[in-house]
LOKOLKOL-370550 format. One record per atom (N, C-alpha, C): residue number from 1; chain; x negated, y, z. Coordinates in steps of 0.05 Angstrom, whole numbers, padded with zeros to 5 digits. Example, Ala and Ser with C-alpha at 12.3 -4.5 7.8 and 13.67 -1.06 7.14 Angstrom:
BEGIN
1; A; -00264; -00114; 00156
1; A; -00246; -00090; 00156
1; A; -00264; -00066; 00156
2; A; -00257; -00045; 00142
2; A; -00273; -00021; 00143
2; A; -00258; 00001; 00157
This chain:
BEGIN
1; A; 00567; -00032; 04551
1; A; 00551; -00023; 04573
1; A; 00534; 00000; 04565
2; A; 00534; 00021; 04579
2; A; 00519; 00045; 04572
2; A; 00498; 00049; 04593
3; A; 00473; 00053; 04583
3; A; 00451; 00058; 04601
3; A; 00445; 00088; 04601
4; A; 00444; 00099; 04624
4; A; 00439; 00128; 04626
4; A; 00410; 00133; 04634
5; A; 00397; 00150; 04619
5; A; 00370; 00157; 04626
5; A; 00370; 00185; 04637
6; A; 00354; 00190; 04657
6; A; 00353; 00217; 04668
6; A; 00341; 00236; 04647
7; A; 00351; 00259; 04647
7; A; 00341; 00279; 04628
7; A; 00315; 00290; 04638
8; A; 00296; 00292; 04620
8; A; 00269; 00302; 04627
8; A; 00267; 00329; 04614
9; A; 00260; 00348; 04630
9; A; 00256; 00375; 04619
9; A; 00226; 00379; 04613
10; A; 00221; 00383; 04588
10; A; 00193; 00387; 04579
10; A; 00187; 00417; 04577
11; A; 00168; 00426; 04591
11; A; 00159; 00454; 04590
11; A; 00139; 00457; 04567
12; A; 00133; 00481; 04560
12; A; 00113; 00485; 04539
12; A; 00086; 00474; 04548
13; A; 00080; 00477; 04573
13; A; 00054; 00466; 04584
13; A; 00053; 00436; 04581
14; A; 00075; 00422; 04587
14; A; 00075; 00393; 04584
14; A; 00071; 00384; 04555
15; A; 00085; 00398; 04537
15; A; 00082; 00392; 04508
15; A; 00053; 00397; 04499
16; A; 00042; 00419; 04508
16; A; 00014; 00426; 04501
16; A; -00005; 00405; 04511
17; A; -00002; 00397; 04536
17; A; -00019; 00376; 04548
17; A; -00017; 00350; 04532
18; A; 00007; 00342; 04525
18; A; 00011; 00318; 04510
18; A; -00002; 00320; 04482
19; A; 00001; 00342; 04469
19; A; -00011; 00346; 04443
19; A; -00041; 00345; 04444
20; A; -00053; 00358; 04464
20; A; -00082; 00357; 04467
20; A; -00092; 00329; 04473
21; A; -00078; 00315; 04490
21; A; -00086; 00287; 04496
21; A; -00087; 00270; 04471
22; A; -00068; 00274; 04453
22; A; -00067; 00259; 04428
22; A; -00088; 00269; 04409
23; A; -00092; 00295; 04407
23; A; -00110; 00306; 04387
23; A; -00139; 00304; 04394
24; A; -00145; 00304; 04420
24; A; -00173; 00303; 04428
24; A; -00180; 00277; 04441
25; A; -00188; 00257; 04425
25; A; -00195; 00231; 04436
25; A; -00220; 00233; 04452
26; A; -00226; 00212; 04467
26; A; -00251; 00210; 04482
26; A; -00274; 00212; 04463
27; A; -00298; 00215; 04473
27; A; -00322; 00217; 04456
27; A; -00323; 00194; 04436
28; A; -00331; 00201; 04412
28; A; -00331; 00181; 04391
28; A; -00351; 00159; 04396
29; A; -00342; 00135; 04395
29; A; -00359; 00112; 04399
29; A; -00371; 00105; 04372
30; A; -00398; 00104; 04371
30; A; -00412; 00100; 04346
30; A; -00423; 00072; 04343
31; A; -00425; 00058; 04365
31; A; -00437; 00031; 04365
31; A; -00434; 00018; 04392
32; A; -00446; -00006; 04394
32; A; -00443; -00022; 04418
32; A; -00468; -00038; 04423
33; A; -00476; -00040; 04449
33; A; -00498; -00057; 04456
33; A; -00489; -00086; 04455
34; A; -00502; -00102; 04439
34; A; -00494; -00130; 04435
34; A; -00512; -00149; 04451
35; A; -00538; -00142; 04453
35; A; -00557; -00159; 04468
35; A; -00575; -00141; 04485
36; A; -00584; -00153; 04506
36; A; -00600; -00137; 04526
36; A; -00619; -00156; 04540
37; A; -00643; -00146; 04544
37; A; -00663; -00162; 04558
37; A; -00680; -00143; 04575
38; A; -00684; -00149; 04600
38; A; -00701; -00133; 04617
38; A; -00689; -00106; 04623
39; A; -00706; -00086; 04628
39; A; -00698; -00059; 04636
39; A; -00691; -00043; 04611
40; A; -00665; -00034; 04610
40; A; -00656; -00016; 04588
40; A; -00637; 00004; 04600
41; A; -00640; 00029; 04592
41; A; -00623; 00050; 04602
41; A; -00614; 00068; 04579
42; A; -00592; 00082; 04583
42; A; -00581; 00101; 04563
42; A; -00580; 00128; 04576
43; A; -00592; 00147; 04563
43; A; -00590; 00175; 04572
43; A; -00568; 00188; 04556
44; A; -00548; 00198; 04571
44; A; -00524; 00210; 04558
44; A; -00518; 00236; 04573
45; A; -00519; 00258; 04558
45; A; -00512; 00284; 04569
45; A; -00526; 00290; 04595
46; A; -00552; 00284; 04596
46; A; -00568; 00289; 04620
46; A; -00567; 00269; 04642
47; A; -00551; 00248; 04639
47; A; -00549; 00227; 04659
47; A; -00562; 00202; 04649
48; A; -00576; 00188; 04667
48; A; -00589; 00162; 04660
48; A; -00570; 00140; 04670
49; A; -00560; 00124; 04651
49; A; -00541; 00102; 04657
49; A; -00554; 00075; 04653
50; A; -00549; 00056; 04670
50; A; -00560; 00029; 04664
50; A; -00544; 00017; 04641
51; A; -00559; 00006; 04621
51; A; -00546; -00005; 04598
51; A; -00534; -00032; 04605
52; A; -00512; -00039; 04591
52; A; -00499; -00065; 04595
52; A; -00490; -00075; 04568
53; A; -00489; -00102; 04565
53; A; -00478; -00114; 04541
53; A; -00449; -00105; 04539
54; A; -00440; -00096; 04516
54; A; -00413; -00086; 04512
54; A; -00410; -00056; 04515
55; A; -00431; -00043; 04525
55; A; -00430; -00014; 04529
55; A; -00427; 00000; 04502
56; A; -00408; 00019; 04501
56; A; -00403; 00035; 04477
56; A; -00424; 00058; 04477
57; A; -00435; 00063; 04454
57; A; -00454; 00084; 04450
57; A; -00442; 00108; 04436
58; A; -00452; 00132; 04442
58; A; -00442; 00157; 04431
58; A; -00464; 00171; 04416
59; A; -00457; 00188; 04398
59; A; -00476; 00204; 04384
59; A; -00492; 00221; 04404
60; A; -00518; 00223; 04400
60; A; -00537; 00237; 04417
60; A; -00546; 00221; 04441
61; A; -00537; 00196; 04444
61; A; -00548; 00178; 04465
61; A; -00577; 00172; 04458
62; A; -00593; 00168; 04480
62; A; -00621; 00160; 04477
62; A; -00624; 00134; 04493
63; A; -00634; 00113; 04480
63; A; -00639; 00087; 04493
63; A; -00668; 00085; 04500
64; A; -00673; 00076; 04524
64; A; -00701; 00072; 04534
64; A; -00704; 00044; 04544
65; A; -00725; 00031; 04535
65; A; -00730; 00003; 04544
65; A; -00756; 00003; 04560
66; A; -00756; -00013; 04581
66; A; -00780; -00016; 04598
66; A; -00800; -00035; 04585
67; A; -00821; -00041; 04600
67; A; -00842; -00059; 04591
67; A; -00832; -00087; 04584
68; A; -00810; -00095; 04598
68; A; -00798; -00121; 04593
68; A; -00772; -00119; 04578
69; A; -00766; -00096; 04567
69; A; -00739; -00090; 04556
69; A; -00737; -00094; 04526
70; A; -00713; -00100; 04517
70; A; -00706; -00101; 04489
70; A; -00676; -00097; 04487
71; A; -00666; -00085; 04466
71; A; -00638; -00081; 04463
71; A; -00630; -00085; 04433
72; A; -00607; -00097; 04429
72; A; -00595; -00101; 04403
72; A; -00569; -00086; 04401
73; A; -00566; -00070; 04380
73; A; -00543; -00053; 04376
73; A; -00530; -00058; 04350
74; A; -00503; -00059; 04349
74; A; -00488; -00059; 04325
74; A; -00473; -00033; 04322
75; A; -00478; -00018; 04301
75; A; -00465; 00007; 04296
75; A; -00438; 00003; 04282
76; A; -00421; 00023; 04282
76; A; -00394; 00021; 04270
76; A; -00395; 00014; 04240
77; A; -00417; 00021; 04226
77; A; -00419; 00014; 04198
77; A; -00432; -00013; 04193
78; A; -00436; -00028; 04215
78; A; -00449; -00054; 04215
78; A; -00479; -00053; 04212
79; A; -00491; -00030; 04215
79; A; -00521; -00029; 04217
79; A; -00529; -00044; 04242
80; A; -00551; -00058; 04241
80; A; -00562; -00072; 04264
80; A; -00589; -00060; 04272
81; A; -00591; -00052; 04297
81; A; -00616; -00040; 04307
81; A; -00626; -00057; 04330
82; A; -00652; -00061; 04331
82; A; -00665; -00076; 04352
82; A; -00690; -00061; 04361
83; A; -00689; -00051; 04386
83; A; -00712; -00037; 04397
83; A; -00727; -00055; 04416
84; A; -00753; -00055; 04414
84; A; -00770; -00072; 04431
84; A; -00779; -00059; 04456
85; A; -00798; -00071; 04470
85; A; -00808; -00061; 04496
85; A; -00819; -00032; 04493
86; A; -00817; -00017; 04515
86; A; -00828; 00010; 04517
86; A; -00820; 00028; 04494
87; A; -00794; 00026; 04486
87; A; -00784; 00042; 04464
87; A; -00766; 00065; 04474
88; A; -00766; 00087; 04459
88; A; -00748; 00109; 04463
88; A; -00735; 00114; 04436
89; A; -00709; 00109; 04434
89; A; -00694; 00112; 04409
89; A; -00670; 00131; 04414
90; A; -00670; 00152; 04398
90; A; -00648; 00171; 04400
90; A; -00629; 00168; 04376
91; A; -00603; 00165; 04382
91; A; -00583; 00163; 04361
91; A; -00573; 00191; 04355
92; A; -00589; 00206; 04340
92; A; -00585; 00235; 04337
92; A; -00558; 00243; 04324
93; A; -00551; 00228; 04303
93; A; -00526; 00236; 04288
93; A; -00514; 00211; 04276
94; A; -00488; 00208; 04279
94; A; -00475; 00185; 04266
94; A; -00446; 00194; 04259
95; A; -00441; 00195; 04233
95; A; -00414; 00201; 04223
95; A; -00408; 00179; 04203
96; A; -00383; 00168; 04205
96; A; -00377; 00146; 04187
96; A; -00347; 00145; 04182
97; A; -00340; 00143; 04156
97; A; -00312; 00140; 04147
97; A; -00309; 00111; 04138
98; A; -00295; 00095; 04154
98; A; -00292; 00066; 04148
98; A; -00278; 00061; 04122
99; A; -00261; 00080; 04113
99; A; -00246; 00076; 04088
99; A; -00264; 00078; 04064
100; A; -00282; 00099; 04064
100; A; -00299; 00104; 04040
100; A; -00327; 00094; 04044
101; A; -00335; 00087; 04068
101; A; -00363; 00079; 04075
101; A; -00382; 00103; 04073
102; A; -00371; 00127; 04070
102; A; -00388; 00151; 04070
102; A; -00396; 00158; 04098
103; A; -00419; 00171; 04101
103; A; -00427; 00180; 04127
103; A; -00455; 00189; 04128
104; A; -00465; 00192; 04152
104; A; -00492; 00201; 04157
104; A; -00502; 00188; 04182
105; A; -00527; 00178; 04182
105; A; -00539; 00165; 04205
105; A; -00568; 00174; 04207
106; A; -00573; 00188; 04229
106; A; -00600; 00198; 04234
106; A; -00609; 00188; 04262
107; A; -00631; 00175; 04263
107; A; -00642; 00165; 04288
107; A; -00671; 00175; 04291
108; A; -00681; 00175; 04316
108; A; -00708; 00183; 04321
108; A; -00721; 00163; 04339
109; A; -00743; 00151; 04330
109; A; -00758; 00133; 04347
109; A; -00782; 00149; 04357
110; A; -00782; 00155; 04383
110; A; -00803; 00171; 04395
110; A; -00827; 00154; 04403
111; A; -00821; 00128; 04410
111; A; -00842; 00110; 04419
111; A; -00831; 00082; 04416
112; A; -00849; 00062; 04411
112; A; -00841; 00034; 04411
112; A; -00837; 00023; 04384
113; A; -00819; 00002; 04383
113; A; -00814; -00011; 04358
113; A; -00784; -00012; 04352
114; A; -00777; -00012; 04327
114; A; -00749; -00012; 04318
114; A; -00747; -00029; 04293
115; A; -00729; -00048; 04294
115; A; -00723; -00064; 04270
115; A; -00694; -00056; 04262
116; A; -00690; -00052; 04236
116; A; -00664; -00043; 04226
116; A; -00655; -00060; 04202
117; A; -00630; -00068; 04203
117; A; -00616; -00079; 04180
117; A; -00594; -00059; 04174
118; A; -00597; -00046; 04151
118; A; -00578; -00024; 04145
118; A; -00550; -00034; 04140
119; A; -00531; -00017; 04146
119; A; -00503; -00024; 04143
119; A; -00490; -00009; 04119
120; A; -00464; -00004; 04122
120; A; -00449; 00007; 04100
120; A; -00457; 00035; 04091
121; A; -00465; 00051; 04110
121; A; -00473; 00079; 04103
121; A; -00496; 00078; 04083
122; A; -00518; 00064; 04090
122; A; -00542; 00063; 04073
122; A; -00536; 00048; 04047
123; A; -00519; 00029; 04047
123; A; -00512; 00014; 04023
123; A; -00496; 00032; 04004
124; A; -00479; 00048; 04015
124; A; -00463; 00067; 03998
124; A; -00480; 00090; 03988
125; A; -00497; 00100; 04005
125; A; -00514; 00123; 03998
125; A; -00540; 00122; 04013
126; A; -00561; 00110; 04001
126; A; -00586; 00105; 04015
126; A; -00598; 00130; 04029
127; A; -00595; 00153; 04016
127; A; -00607; 00177; 04028
127; A; -00592; 00187; 04053
128; A; -00569; 00175; 04059
128; A; -00553; 00183; 04082
128; A; -00563; 00171; 04109
129; A; -00584; 00155; 04108
129; A; -00595; 00144; 04133
129; A; -00624; 00150; 04135
130; A; -00633; 00162; 04157
130; A; -00661; 00168; 04162
130; A; -00669; 00160; 04190
131; A; -00694; 00153; 04193
131; A; -00706; 00148; 04219
131; A; -00731; 00165; 04220
132; A; -00731; 00182; 04241
132; A; -00754; 00200; 04245
132; A; -00772; 00188; 04266
133; A; -00798; 00193; 04263
133; A; -00818; 00187; 04283
133; A; -00833; 00213; 04289
134; A; -00850; 00213; 04309
134; A; -00866; 00238; 04314
134; A; -00883; 00247; 04290
135; A; -00890; 00228; 04272
135; A; -00908; 00235; 04250
135; A; -00896; 00231; 04222
136; A; -00871; 00220; 04220
136; A; -00860; 00215; 04194
136; A; -00830; 00214; 04194
137; A; -00818; 00218; 04171
137; A; -00789; 00214; 04167
137; A; -00785; 00193; 04146
138; A; -00771; 00171; 04154
138; A; -00767; 00149; 04136
138; A; -00739; 00151; 04124
139; A; -00737; 00150; 04098
139; A; -00711; 00148; 04084
139; A; -00707; 00119; 04078
140; A; -00683; 00109; 04082
140; A; -00677; 00081; 04078
140; A; -00671; 00077; 04048
141; A; -00686; 00059; 04036
141; A; -00682; 00052; 04008
141; A; -00677; 00022; 04004
142; A; -00680; 00007; 04025
142; A; -00675; -00022; 04024
142; A; -00655; -00030; 04044
143; A; -00653; -00055; 04051
143; A; -00633; -00063; 04070
143; A; -00644; -00068; 04097
144; A; -00671; -00074; 04099
144; A; -00682; -00078; 04126
144; A; -00711; -00068; 04127
145; A; -00719; -00059; 04151
145; A; -00746; -00049; 04155
145; A; -00753; -00049; 04185
146; A; -00779; -00047; 04190
146; A; -00789; -00046; 04218
146; A; -00806; -00021; 04220
147; A; -00804; -00007; 04243
147; A; -00820; 00017; 04248
147; A; -00833; 00013; 04275
148; A; -00859; 00021; 04277
148; A; -00873; 00021; 04303
148; A; -00886; 00048; 04308
149; A; -00883; 00058; 04332
149; A; -00895; 00084; 04340
149; A; -00912; 00079; 04365
150; A; -00937; 00086; 04364
150; A; -00955; 00083; 04388
150; A; -00950; 00106; 04407
151; A; -00964; 00104; 04429
151; A; -00960; 00125; 04450
151; A; -00973; 00150; 04443
């Protein structure tokens, strides 16, 4: 029994579109919201999105918590971040190679509180993770820390 398939004629444009679809994945997901309480939003590329458990985060996202808000995040390198009420946390830069554990993680806490348990990036290279505040830059040298920034 012979099955005949119709011949498909691929133009250069179709091949180019297929190649770009494979080569250019969607925005890189750097982490995920694991826990959420109260009012929490994510500012992404100028849009304010309501945060949800399971939401994938991207580099340059800014998380904002309300007076009753708190958010727990797990990054791709297994870093754990927890922002408390009235916080503004920017995930400025996140690069991670899961094979070598090499990467770079820069965050900025503009207001509020942030608890961090560092993941594979900081364990591999402590100077590769920083948290900036309006008045200081913290380099990670241990495995966990808490930062608070007043108004």
